[in-house]
N, C-alpha and C positions, 0 to 999 in steps of 0.2 A: 759536812762530812767531819764526822768523828775522827780525830785524831787520838793517838795512842803513843806512850812512851815505853822506851825499852824494858823498863820494869813490870809493863804493863803485857807486853808482848812474851815475855817470859813467863809469867803467870799463864797466859792463855795458851802458851806452846808446849810448857812443862821443860822448856829447855833452859840450858844455860847462858847468859849473857854474853863468855867468850866463844861460845858455839856459832853463836849469832854474826857477832862483830869480825868473826876471822872470815866468814863466807862473804861476809860483806868487802871487807879488805882486799879478797881475793879476787872480789869479780864474780862471784858464783851466784851473788843478790843483788839487787839492785843498790845504789846509795839512796837511802829515804832522806825527806825534807829534815832539815835541820832549824828548830827554832833558834830563839833566846840561848844564851849561854851555852849553845854552840849543841843542845842535846837533841838528838835523834827524834824523828816525830813519824808516827808508823799512818797509814791508813788500815782499815779493815780489809782492803784485798791485797794487802801487802802481806800482811798476817796471815793472811791464805795462802799466799805464795810460799811463805817460808816454811808453813804447816807442809804444804806437797813436798815441798824441795828434799825437807827431813824424811819426810815418809819414804819418798823415791829413793833416797841414798841408802834408808835402812833396809827394804826390799833388794833393792841390789849387794847389799852385802851379804842377806840372807840367801839369795840364789847364789851368790860366789861362794859359802861356806856349804851349801847343800850340794852344789857341784864339786868341792873339792873333796865331798866327804862320800861321793858317788851316789847320792840322791837329785832326783830329778823334784824341781819347784817351779 
């Protein structure tokens, strides 16, 4: 199994570290395993889960914005 650092996750998803960390802290995303030095270690499946989570948030926000402006999406 290949493991990825937080920096790898940020590069692959285009997300900022603080966005991912915040969602982990509030429980919206599961806490990844930690390696030596207390560094987070993500799997490919977890990276996909992060992508899907933020894509769903983006779509939800887009629908809300469209509805506020009278459009249907």
